[in-house]
Biopython code that builds the backbone (N, CA, C, O; Angstrom):
import numpy as np
from Bio.PDB.StructureBuilder import StructureBuilder

atoms = [
    (1, "MET", "N", (0.826, -1.199, 0.000)),
    (1, "MET", "CA", (0.000, 0.000, 0.000)),
    (1, "MET", "C", (0.865, 1.256, 0.000)),
    (1, "MET", "O", (0.547, 2.224, -0.691)),
    (2, "ILE", "N", (1.951, 1.252, 0.763)),
    (2, "ILE", "CA", (2.829, 2.419, 0.816)),
    (2, "ILE", "C", (3.488, 2.645, -0.533)),
    (2, "ILE", "O", (3.622, 3.790, -0.967)),
    (3, "ALA", "N", (3.906, 1.573, -1.208)),
    (3, "ALA", "CA", (4.536, 1.694, -2.515)),
    (3, "ALA", "C", (3.562, 2.294, -3.528)),
    (3, "ALA", "O", (3.960, 3.089, -4.379)),
    (4, "SER", "N", (2.299, 1.917, -3.437)),
    (4, "SER", "CA", (1.291, 2.446, -4.343)),
    (4, "SER", "C", (1.097, 3.946, -4.127)),
    (4, "SER", "O", (0.985, 4.696, -5.096)),
    (5, "ASN", "N", (1.057, 4.393, -2.870)),
    (5, "ASN", "CA", (0.921, 5.823, -2.563)),
    (5, "ASN", "C", (2.136, 6.599, -3.051)),
    (5, "ASN", "O", (2.007, 7.714, -3.557)),
    (6, "TYR", "N", (3.324, 6.004, -2.896)),
    (6, "TYR", "CA", (4.553, 6.659, -3.347)),
    (6, "TYR", "C", (4.524, 6.829, -4.863)),
    (6, "TYR", "O", (4.891, 7.887, -5.375)),
    (7, "LYS", "N", (4.094, 5.806, -5.575)),
    (7, "LYS", "CA", (4.029, 5.864, -7.034)),
    (7, "LYS", "C", (3.021, 6.928, -7.470)),
    (7, "LYS", "O", (3.284, 7.696, -8.395)),
    (8, "HIS", "N", (1.881, 6.968, -6.808)),
    (8, "HIS", "CA", (0.860, 7.968, -7.133)),
    (8, "HIS", "C", (1.397, 9.377, -6.867)),
    (8, "HIS", "O", (1.179, 10.280, -7.675)),
    (9, "SER", "N", (2.084, 9.572, -5.762)),
    (9, "SER", "CA", (2.633, 10.883, -5.421)),
    (9, "SER", "C", (3.679, 11.324, -6.438)),
    (9, "SER", "O", (3.721, 12.494, -6.818)),
    (10, "SER", "N", (4.523, 10.394, -6.879)),
    (10, "SER", "CA", (5.553, 10.770, -7.841)),
    (10, "SER", "C", (4.936, 11.139, -9.191)),
    (10, "SER", "O", (5.460, 12.003, -9.894)),
    (11, "ILE", "N", (3.836, 10.497, -9.555)),
    (11, "ILE", "CA", (3.154, 10.838, -10.807)),
    (11, "ILE", "C", (2.559, 12.241, -10.715)),
    (11, "ILE", "O", (2.652, 13.022, -11.662)),
    (12, "VAL", "N", (1.950, 12.555, -9.580)),
    (12, "VAL", "CA", (1.364, 13.881, -9.382)),
    (12, "VAL", "C", (2.452, 14.957, -9.400)),
    (12, "VAL", "O", (2.278, 16.005, -10.024)),
    (13, "LEU", "N", (3.571, 14.703, -8.719)),
    (13, "LEU", "CA", (4.669, 15.676, -8.692)),
    (13, "LEU", "C", (5.261, 15.862, -10.087)),
    (13, "LEU", "O", (5.627, 16.978, -10.457)),
    (14, "SER", "N", (5.359, 14.803, -10.852)),
    (14, "SER", "CA", (5.859, 14.910, -12.224)),
    (14, "SER", "C", (4.930, 15.778, -13.060)),
    (14, "SER", "O", (5.383, 16.571, -13.885)),
    (15, "GLY", "N", (3.636, 15.622, -12.842)),
    (15, "GLY", "CA", (2.667, 16.448, -13.556)),
    (15, "GLY", "C", (2.819, 17.920, -13.231)),
    (15, "GLY", "O", (2.742, 18.768, -14.121)),
    (16, "PHE", "N", (3.037, 18.230, -11.950)),
    (16, "PHE", "CA", (3.248, 19.620, -11.552)),
    (16, "PHE", "C", (4.516, 20.176, -12.183)),
    (16, "PHE", "O", (4.529, 21.325, -12.625)),
    (17, "ALA", "N", (5.575, 19.386, -12.232)),
    (17, "ALA", "CA", (6.835, 19.836, -12.832)),
    (17, "ALA", "C", (6.643, 20.138, -14.314)),
    (17, "ALA", "O", (7.146, 21.147, -14.808)),
    (18, "LEU", "N", (5.928, 19.285, -15.021)),
    (18, "LEU", "CA", (5.672, 19.520, -16.441)),
    (18, "LEU", "C", (4.814, 20.765, -16.649)),
    (18, "LEU", "O", (5.031, 21.521, -17.596)),
    (19, "ALA", "N", (3.850, 20.976, -15.772)),
    (19, "ALA", "CA", (3.002, 22.166, -15.872)),
    (19, "ALA", "C", (3.828, 23.433, -15.656)),
    (19, "ALA", "O", (3.606, 24.440, -16.330)),
    (20, "ALA", "N", (4.777, 23.390, -14.723)),
    (20, "ALA", "CA", (5.635, 24.553, -14.474)),
    (20, "ALA", "C", (6.505, 24.855, -15.684)),
    (20, "ALA", "O", (6.694, 26.019, -16.038)),
    (21, "LEU", "N", (7.032, 23.822, -16.318)),
    (21, "LEU", "CA", (7.840, 24.022, -17.518)),
    (21, "LEU", "C", (6.996, 24.588, -18.652)),
    (21, "LEU", "O", (7.443, 25.478, -19.375)),
    (22, "ALA", "N", (5.804, 24.085, -18.808)),
    (22, "ALA", "CA", (4.919, 24.573, -19.868)),
    (22, "ALA", "C", (4.544, 26.020, -19.630)),
    (22, "ALA", "O", (4.434, 26.791, -20.584)),
    (23, "THR", "N", (4.344, 26.409, -18.377)),
    (23, "THR", "CA", (3.990, 27.786, -18.052)),
    (23, "THR", "C", (5.111, 28.738, -18.446)),
    (23, "THR", "O", (4.851, 29.789, -19.032)),
    (24, "SER", "N", (6.368, 28.380, -18.129)),
    (24, "SER", "CA", (7.469, 29.264, -18.485)),
    (24, "SER", "C", (7.692, 29.296, -19.986)),
    (24, "SER", "O", (8.152, 30.307, -20.517)),
    (25, "ALA", "N", (7.374, 28.211, -20.682)),
    (25, "ALA", "CA", (7.526, 28.188, -22.128)),
    (25, "ALA", "C", (6.484, 29.072, -22.800)),
    (25, "ALA", "O", (6.717, 29.560, -23.906)),
    (26, "MET", "N", (5.346, 29.286, -22.161)),
    (26, "MET", "CA", (4.287, 30.093, -22.740)),
    (26, "MET", "C", (4.345, 31.545, -22.279)),
    (26, "MET", "O", (3.405, 32.299, -22.531)),
    (27, "ALA", "N", (5.407, 31.953, -21.619)),
    (27, "ALA", "CA", (5.494, 33.312, -21.108)),
    (27, "ALA", "C", (5.504, 34.312, -22.257)),
    (27, "ALA", "O", (6.087, 34.065, -23.312)),
    (28, "GLN", "N", (4.856, 35.427, -22.032)),
    (28, "GLN", "CA", (4.810, 36.500, -23.018)),
    (28, "GLN", "C", (6.201, 37.105, -23.149)),
    (28, "GLN", "O", (6.934, 37.175, -22.163)),
    (29, "GLN", "N", (6.577, 37.540, -24.340)),
    (29, "GLN", "CA", (7.879, 38.163, -24.550)),
    (29, "GLN", "C", (7.692, 39.520, -25.197)),
    (29, "GLN", "O", (6.958, 39.660, -26.176)),
    (30, "VAL", "N", (8.367, 40.527, -24.637)),
    (30, "VAL", "CA", (8.332, 41.885, -25.178)),
    (30, "VAL", "C", (9.765, 42.377, -25.347)),
    (30, "VAL", "O", (10.699, 41.779, -24.815)),
    (31, "SER", "N", (9.933, 43.466, -26.087)),
    (31, "SER", "CA", (11.287, 43.969, -26.322)),
    (31, "SER", "C", (11.685, 45.079, -25.349)),
    (31, "SER", "O", (12.870, 45.381, -25.209)),
    (32, "ARG", "N", (10.703, 45.690, -24.674)),
    (32, "ARG", "CA", (10.999, 46.745, -23.698)),
    (32, "ARG", "C", (10.161, 46.541, -22.453)),
    (32, "ARG", "O", (9.007, 46.120, -22.535)),
    (33, "GLU", "N", (10.734, 46.834, -21.315)),
    (33, "GLU", "CA", (10.016, 46.647, -20.050)),
    (33, "GLU", "C", (8.801, 47.560, -19.954)),
    (33, "GLU", "O", (7.809, 47.195, -19.322)),
    (34, "ARG", "N", (8.858, 48.722, -20.560)),
    (34, "ARG", "CA", (7.721, 49.645, -20.481)),
    (34, "ARG", "C", (6.521, 49.159, -21.300)),
    (34, "ARG", "O", (5.435, 49.729, -21.200)),
    (35, "ASP", "N", (6.711, 48.102, -22.112)),
    (35, "ASP", "CA", (5.593, 47.516, -22.855)),
    (35, "ASP", "C", (4.691, 46.661, -21.973)),
    (35, "ASP", "O", (3.611, 46.251, -22.401)),
    (36, "ILE", "N", (5.127, 46.392, -20.745)),
    (36, "ILE", "CA", (4.316, 45.617, -19.801)),
    (36, "ILE", "C", (3.358, 46.580, -19.116)),
    (36, "ILE", "O", (3.779, 47.415, -18.315)),
    (37, "VAL", "N", (2.082, 46.468, -19.426)),
    (37, "VAL", "CA", (1.105, 47.429, -18.919)),
    (37, "VAL", "C", (0.454, 46.928, -17.629)),
    (37, "VAL", "O", (0.591, 47.570, -16.588)),
    (38, "ASP", "N", (-0.237, 45.817, -17.676)),
    (38, "ASP", "CA", (-0.938, 45.281, -16.509)),
    (38, "ASP", "C", (-0.327, 43.942, -16.117)),
    (38, "ASP", "O", (-0.743, 42.901, -16.625)),
    (39, "LEU", "N", (0.647, 43.956, -15.228)),
    (39, "LEU", "CA", (1.260, 42.721, -14.746)),
    (39, "LEU", "C", (0.410, 42.181, -13.603)),
    (39, "LEU", "O", (0.147, 42.879, -12.624)),
    (40, "ARG", "N", (-0.013, 40.936, -13.740)),
    (40, "ARG", "CA", (-0.848, 40.304, -12.716)),
    (40, "ARG", "C", (0.012, 39.508, -11.755)),
    (40, "ARG", "O", (1.148, 39.156, -12.071)),
    (41, "LEU", "N", (-0.522, 39.230, -10.599)),
    (41, "LEU", "CA", (0.163, 38.444, -9.582)),
    (41, "LEU", "C", (0.472, 37.059, -10.138)),
    (41, "LEU", "O", (-0.435, 36.354, -10.580)),
    (42, "GLY", "N", (1.737, 36.664, -10.122)),
    (42, "GLY", "CA", (2.160, 35.355, -10.619)),
    (42, "GLY", "C", (2.480, 35.322, -12.102)),
    (42, "GLY", "O", (3.027, 34.330, -12.584)),
    (43, "GLN", "N", (2.161, 36.367, -12.835)),
    (43, "GLN", "CA", (2.434, 36.411, -14.268)),
    (43, "GLN", "C", (3.926, 36.619, -14.504)),
    (43, "GLN", "O", (4.583, 37.332, -13.746)),
    (44, "ARG", "N", (4.457, 36.001, -15.549)),
    (44, "ARG", "CA", (5.859, 36.165, -15.928)),
    (44, "ARG", "C", (5.931, 36.673, -17.350)),
    (44, "ARG", "O", (5.254, 36.163, -18.243)),
    (45, "VAL", "N", (6.770, 37.693, -17.553)),
    (45, "VAL", "CA", (6.958, 38.262, -18.879)),
    (45, "VAL", "C", (8.454, 38.306, -19.157)),
    (45, "VAL", "O", (9.235, 38.750, -18.314)),
    (46, "LEU", "N", (8.852, 37.845, -20.340)),
    (46, "LEU", "CA", (10.249, 37.881, -20.748)),
    (46, "LEU", "C", (10.508, 39.181, -21.488)),
    (46, "LEU", "O", (9.741, 39.563, -22.372)),
    (47, "VAL", "N", (11.601, 39.868, -21.125)),
    (47, "VAL", "CA", (11.946, 41.151, -21.737)),
    (47, "VAL", "C", (13.294, 40.986, -22.430)),
    (47, "VAL", "O", (14.311, 40.753, -21.776)),
    (48, "ASP", "N", (13.298, 41.106, -23.742)),
    (48, "ASP", "CA", (14.514, 40.945, -24.531)),
    (48, "ASP", "C", (15.088, 42.314, -24.874)),
    (48, "ASP", "O", (15.020, 42.757, -26.021)),
    (49, "ASP", "N", (15.661, 42.985, -23.859)),
    (49, "ASP", "CA", (16.192, 44.331, -24.062)),
    (49, "ASP", "C", (17.714, 44.384, -24.043)),
    (49, "ASP", "O", (18.293, 45.469, -24.092)),
    (50, "GLY", "N", (18.368, 43.229, -23.972)),
    (50, "GLY", "CA", (19.822, 43.182, -24.002)),
    (50, "GLY", "C", (20.496, 43.527, -22.691)),
    (50, "GLY", "O", (21.714, 43.703, -22.666)),
    (51, "SER", "N", (19.759, 43.631, -21.611)),
    (51, "SER", "CA", (20.347, 44.016, -20.326)),
    (51, "SER", "C", (20.957, 42.834, -19.566)),
    (51, "SER", "O", (21.675, 43.042, -18.588)),
    (52, "CYS", "N", (20.688, 41.610, -19.993)),
    (52, "CYS", "CA", (21.241, 40.421, -19.340)),
    (52, "CYS", "C", (22.437, 39.897, -20.128)),
    (52, "CYS", "O", (22.580, 40.207, -21.311)),
    (53, "PRO", "N", (23.300, 39.103, -19.486)),
    (53, "PRO", "CA", (24.459, 38.541, -20.188)),
    (53, "PRO", "C", (24.039, 37.651, -21.361)),
    (53, "PRO", "O", (22.880, 37.250, -21.469)),
    (54, "ALA", "N", (24.994, 37.354, -22.229)),
    (54, "ALA", "CA", (24.729, 36.509, -23.397)),
    (54, "ALA", "C", (24.153, 35.170, -22.959)),
    (54, "ALA", "O", (24.615, 34.574, -21.986)),
    (55, "GLY", "N", (23.142, 34.704, -23.682)),
    (55, "GLY", "CA", (22.509, 33.425, -23.374)),
    (55, "GLY", "C", (21.432, 33.508, -22.302)),
    (55, "GLY", "O", (20.871, 32.488, -21.902)),
    (56, "GLN", "N", (21.140, 34.732, -21.830)),
    (56, "GLN", "CA", (20.112, 34.915, -20.807)),
    (56, "GLN", "C", (19.121, 35.980, -21.265)),
    (56, "GLN", "O", (19.402, 36.774, -22.163)),
    (57, "ILE", "N", (17.958, 35.974, -20.625)),
    (57, "ILE", "CA", (16.911, 36.943, -20.914)),
    (57, "ILE", "C", (16.301, 37.397, -19.588)),
    (57, "ILE", "O", (16.253, 36.631, -18.626)),
    (58, "LYS", "N", (15.836, 38.646, -19.543)),
    (58, "LYS", "CA", (15.260, 39.188, -18.309)),
    (58, "LYS", "C", (13.836, 38.670, -18.137)),
    (58, "LYS", "O", (13.042, 38.671, -19.078)),
    (59, "GLU", "N", (13.526, 38.227, -16.915)),
    (59, "GLU", "CA", (12.178, 37.785, -16.578)),
    (59, "GLU", "C", (11.604, 38.729, -15.531)),
    (59, "GLU", "O", (12.198, 38.916, -14.469)),
    (60, "ILE", "N", (10.465, 39.316, -15.821)),
    (60, "ILE", "CA", (9.745, 40.174, -14.881)),
    (60, "ILE", "C", (8.551, 39.369, -14.390)),
    (60, "ILE", "O", (7.784, 38.829, -15.187)),
    (61, "SER", "N", (8.399, 39.292, -13.072)),
    (61, "SER", "CA", (7.265, 38.535, -12.535)),
    (61, "SER", "C", (6.537, 39.351, -11.477)),
    (61, "SER", "O", (7.135, 40.163, -10.771)),
    (62, "GLY", "N", (5.240, 39.118, -11.385)),
    (62, "GLY", "CA", (4.415, 39.757, -10.360)),
    (62, "GLY", "C", (4.559, 38.964, -9.076)),
    (62, "GLY", "O", (3.977, 37.888, -8.940)),
    (63, "ALA", "N", (5.329, 39.485, -8.134)),
    (63, "ALA", "CA", (5.713, 38.726, -6.945)),
    (63, "ALA", "C", (4.663, 38.743, -5.840)),
    (63, "ALA", "O", (4.285, 37.689, -5.330)),
    (64, "ARG", "N", (4.189, 39.931, -5.466)),
    (64, "ARG", "CA", (3.202, 40.001, -4.378)),
    (64, "ARG", "C", (2.435, 41.313, -4.461)),
    (64, "ARG", "O", (2.854, 42.271, -5.112)),
    (65, "MET", "N", (1.302, 41.319, -3.781)),
    (65, "MET", "CA", (0.459, 42.517, -3.766)),
    (65, "MET", "C", (0.965, 43.499, -2.726)),
    (65, "MET", "O", (1.344, 43.105, -1.623)),
    (66, "THR", "N", (0.971, 44.771, -3.075)),
    (66, "THR", "CA", (1.300, 45.841, -2.141)),
    (66, "THR", "C", (0.141, 46.842, -2.174)),
    (66, "THR", "O", (-0.814, 46.668, -2.931)),
    (67, "ALA", "N", (0.230, 47.865, -1.369)),
    (67, "ALA", "CA", (-0.825, 48.883, -1.328)),
    (67, "ALA", "C", (-0.921, 49.633, -2.662)),
    (67, "ALA", "O", (-1.985, 50.148, -3.006)),
    (68, "THR", "N", (0.182, 49.696, -3.411)),
    (68, "THR", "CA", (0.193, 50.425, -4.679)),
    (68, "THR", "C", (-0.003, 49.518, -5.895)),
    (68, "THR", "O", (-0.027, 50.013, -7.022)),
    (69, "GLY", "N", (-0.142, 48.218, -5.699)),
    (69, "GLY", "CA", (-0.347, 47.298, -6.818)),
    (69, "GLY", "C", (0.549, 46.074, -6.702)),
    (69, "GLY", "O", (0.947, 45.684, -5.604)),
    (70, "VAL", "N", (0.860, 45.476, -7.842)),
    (70, "VAL", "CA", (1.674, 44.258, -7.881)),
    (70, "VAL", "C", (3.155, 44.636, -7.882)),
    (70, "VAL", "O", (3.592, 45.451, -8.694)),
    (71, "LEU", "N", (3.925, 44.039, -6.968)),
    (71, "LEU", "CA", (5.358, 44.266, -6.892)),
    (71, "LEU", "C", (6.040, 43.467, -7.994)),
    (71, "LEU", "O", (5.830, 42.260, -8.112)),
    (72, "ARG", "N", (6.855, 44.139, -8.799)),
    (72, "ARG", "CA", (7.593, 43.487, -9.886)),
    (72, "ARG", "C", (8.965, 43.046, -9.406)),
    (72, "ARG", "O", (9.656, 43.778, -8.698)),
    (73, "VAL", "N", (9.347, 41.841, -9.802)),
    (73, "VAL", "CA", (10.679, 41.316, -9.497)),
    (73, "VAL", "C", (11.321, 40.934, -10.820)),
    (73, "VAL", "O", (10.688, 40.302, -11.665)),
    (74, "GLN", "N", (12.588, 41.321, -10.999)),
    (74, "GLN", "CA", (13.264, 40.978, -12.243)),
    (74, "GLN", "C", (14.501, 40.151, -11.956)),
    (74, "GLN", "O", (15.179, 40.339, -10.946)),
    (75, "LYS", "N", (14.785, 39.213, -12.882)),
    (75, "LYS", "CA", (15.999, 38.404, -12.787)),
    (75, "LYS", "C", (16.353, 37.918, -14.181)),
    (75, "LYS", "O", (15.498, 37.847, -15.063)),
    (76, "CYS", "N", (17.623, 37.585, -14.369)),
    (76, "CYS", "CA", (18.085, 37.035, -15.636)),
    (76, "CYS", "C", (18.005, 35.514, -15.548)),
    (76, "CYS", "O", (18.480, 34.908, -14.588)),
    (77, "ILE", "N", (17.397, 34.913, -16.562)),
    (77, "ILE", "CA", (17.243, 33.458, -16.605)),
    (77, "ILE", "C", (17.844, 32.952, -17.911)),
    (77, "ILE", "O", (18.000, 33.730, -18.853)),
    (78, "PRO", "N", (18.184, 31.663, -17.991)),
    (78, "PRO", "CA", (18.724, 31.124, -19.246)),
    (78, "PRO", "C", (17.712, 31.252, -20.373)),
    (78, "PRO", "O", (16.521, 31.001, -20.191)),
    (79, "ARG", "N", (18.203, 31.643, -21.535)),
    (79, "ARG", "CA", (17.341, 31.762, -22.721)),
    (79, "ARG", "C", (17.121, 30.376, -23.292)),
    (79, "ARG", "O", (18.079, 29.631, -23.499)),
    (80, "LEU", "N", (15.883, 30.023, -23.546)),
    (80, "LEU", "CA", (15.558, 28.736, -24.123)),
    (80, "LEU", "C", (15.241, 28.920, -25.599)),
    (80, "LEU", "O", (14.315, 29.653, -25.948)),
    (81, "GLY", "N", (15.986, 28.276, -26.450)),
    (81, "GLY", "CA", (15.752, 28.378, -27.884)),
    (81, "GLY", "C", (16.448, 29.573, -28.493)),
    (81, "GLY", "O", (17.150, 30.308, -27.798)),
    (82, "PRO", "N", (16.258, 29.775, -29.797)),
    (82, "PRO", "CA", (16.908, 30.884, -30.495)),
    (82, "PRO", "C", (16.289, 32.230, -30.128)),
    (82, "PRO", "O", (15.144, 32.297, -29.681)),
    (83, "LYS", "N", (17.045, 33.281, -30.319)),
    (83, "LYS", "CA", (16.569, 34.631, -30.035)),
    (83, "LYS", "C", (15.453, 34.987, -31.008)),
    (83, "LYS", "O", (15.566, 34.751, -32.211)),
    (84, "LYS", "N", (14.363, 35.563, -30.473)),
    (84, "LYS", "CA", (13.225, 35.963, -31.291)),
    (84, "LYS", "C", (13.337, 37.440, -31.614)),
    (84, "LYS", "O", (13.826, 38.220, -30.797)),
    (85, "ARG", "N", (12.885, 37.832, -32.803)),
    (85, "ARG", "CA", (12.923, 39.255, -33.192)),
    (85, "ARG", "C", (11.550, 39.846, -33.165)),
    (85, "ARG", "O", (11.381, 41.029, -33.461)),
]
sb = StructureBuilder()
sb.init_structure("model")
sb.init_model(0)
sb.init_chain("A")
sb.init_seg("    ")
for serial, (resi, resn, name, xyz) in enumerate(atoms, 1):
    if name == "N":
        sb.init_residue(resn, " ", resi, " ")
    sb.init_atom(name, np.array(xyz, "f"), 0.0, 1.0, " ", f" {name:<3s}", serial, name[0])
structure = sb.get_structure()
């Protein structure tokens, strides 16, 4: 019975991992940060403005709610696939 629960749990966790990868693959991409108008909580937008090192792209995400709106967090992440124009 324990082995069956472990197998079921690993299948569920694998599904969550695949969903997370699919979410980042479907992220919106813009060329300038000012093109991001309404960033929602949890939303991720890729910004290809050349501010990150070679092979990386800037990711802006809606981190948490504040009194003035959604707090933006930016970081450089590895670029997946060829550069888009």
